[in-house]
C-alpha positions, 0 to 999 in steps of 0.5 A: 517561484518554483511550481509543484504539480500534485496529480490525484486528490484522493484520500492518499494525498491530504497529508502530502498536499497539507505539507507542501502547502504549510512551506510554500510561502518559506520555500518560495513554491506554488502548489497546484492540484489536478484531478478529474474532479476540480471541486475536489482539487479546491477542496483538497488544495484550498484557496490563496495566492500559492495554491489552486485546483484545477480540472485534470484528465491525463487523457485530455488536451490540455494534460501536456500544457499542465505538466509543461507549466510545473518543475516538479510532478507528483502522481497519486494517479493510478500506477497504470498511468504513471508511464504517461505521465512519465513520458510527458515529463521527459518530453517537458524535462520535469522530475516526477515522484510517485509511491508505486512499484517501478513497472518495467516501462517506468524502468526503460526511462532511466537513461533517458531521465538520466541525459535530460538531468530529471530525476523519476523517483519511485516507491517512496510511499509507505510500502513501497517506500517507508520499508525500504528506507527503514530496512536499508537504514539497518542493513547499511548499518549492519554492513558497516559494522562487518556484519553479515545478514542471514535473514530477512523479514518484512511485513507491513499492514494498514488496519483499523484501530480496533478502538474506533469500530469495536464491533468491527470483528475483521479489525479492518476497513479499506484505507487504501484502493479497495480492488488491491485488497480483494486481488491480493496475492493471485500470483505464487509468492515466492521467498527463502527460508533457511536457505530454501526456495519457497512457493506459495500458490493463491490457493494456500496463500491465507492458510499459511500465514506467519505470525507476527508480535510487536512490542506492545505485546499485539499480535498480527498474521502476515501473508507473503507478497508476490516476490520477495526474492527481487529485493536480494539484490536492491537491498544488497543482501547476496548470501542471505538464507531467509528473505520474505516480504508480506502483508500484515493483518490481525489474528484470524483475518486469514481464515475468513478471508480464505472462504473467498479465495476457495469458493472463488469470490475473488476471480475477476475473469468471468462477467456474472449477469443480472446481478440486480436480481442477486442477494448477498447470500445468493452471491455466496450460494452460487458458489456453493454445491446444492440448492440453497436451503437456509437451514444448512447454508453455514455447514455447506460453506464450511463443507466447501472450504473446509472447518470454519472457527466461529470467529470466521463464521462471525465475520462473514455473518457480520458482513452481511454475506448470509443476509437477503440485501440486494447487491445493488449492481446490475452485473460484475466479475465475482470480484467487483461484486465482492469488493461492492458487498464488503464495502458496505461494511468496510468503507471508512467513515469519518469517525473511524481511525485507522493503523498503519504498522510494519516490522522488519525482522533481522538476524545478522552475524557480527564478530562470531556471534548471532545477533537479532533486531527488530525494527517496529513502526505504528502509526494511527490516524486522526479520523477517516479523512486524516488517515494514517495511510495518507500519511505515511504514503504522502509524507515521504513524496512531499519530503523527497520532493523538497529535498529535491527543490532545496538542492539536497538530492543529486541522484538522476534517472529512475530511483527508489529510495534505498540510498542514504541520500534519501533515507537519512533526511527522510527517515529523520523528518518522518521521526519529527512528524510523529512517523517513528520506528522503533528498534529492539535488540533481540 
């Protein structure tokens, strides 16, 4: 029996665990799920002769023994803990899979992993993950035909299916780590546009969204991710004139979110004390000039950030930022307080259905003509537990682990899934699981 260890039983683990457990007997696997909450691990994996839920703490005395007992480790822990998991995996000679970006520390383990005949796969979830694989499938096809990619733009978003919460003007709830949402974009975004290097500082980021239209006519807006340029080499796009990767939201989101950015509500460096006496309105008022008179509160917000549309004002009101409801914290940074207030309305409920959307836009030259391809993905969740986010993050990891255990992947070292060995079988099986990209020749 081959032993698979999944670390983390959070929201993103459900589809991954289900996939592995469903195939465990066929492939002669055992599946152990470890989490700080043993009850959450047991609930996630169920009870059978091939499954087990256990308490796991990467800083605990038993962590090494638990990892040493596995053949493959899939880590869904917070990204900053992956190097600690990787160190033990190196010492105990265990393969490792994560959905997180390759950090400098993780990259430094490459030669050791190769020397130990180990595979450390990273960036094998949604974004990063499916975005890499689906992009490379098209790019390789263009290159194989003798074409040259001149422009590549890629946008991905985890959103709310508006039909499941029609009163929500943001069309958004937290389907991933809320802190990552609040802290998004807090360094300069850099990319190429028509051969020119472009930079967008944080205070301008949500004022300059790109517009993205899907084949069904749905319109979105995308803000630039931090560093698109590093993917020129990774994707083999040397000489490309436009290179941009970004995050998708529904139209109107960026203008409303920009209020928090301009006011300073996303700052995570200053601790505000005595928050227990603060209301939602008081929190916003703390960032405004003048006294907190009720009659001109909206006008003072507009004066601080620029003229706001009625739609943006309604988003802020719906979220409770003009209310006298107590914040409910003793202290916190502005970012922590903002996240706490938003979570009151943005927490995913059992009846909610989320939505994952992705679009790649390619322009390329072939046989003397300029051509375009749009590749789009729309995946919907079933409910607040069986989410599209869990499916699109977890299934690529689970499929990649299966491919390794069945001898279909021979790559070793620290890797991301940008080669055919990864993307051909993973995308094929994702399509069978209902995670399908449609291509449109423009």
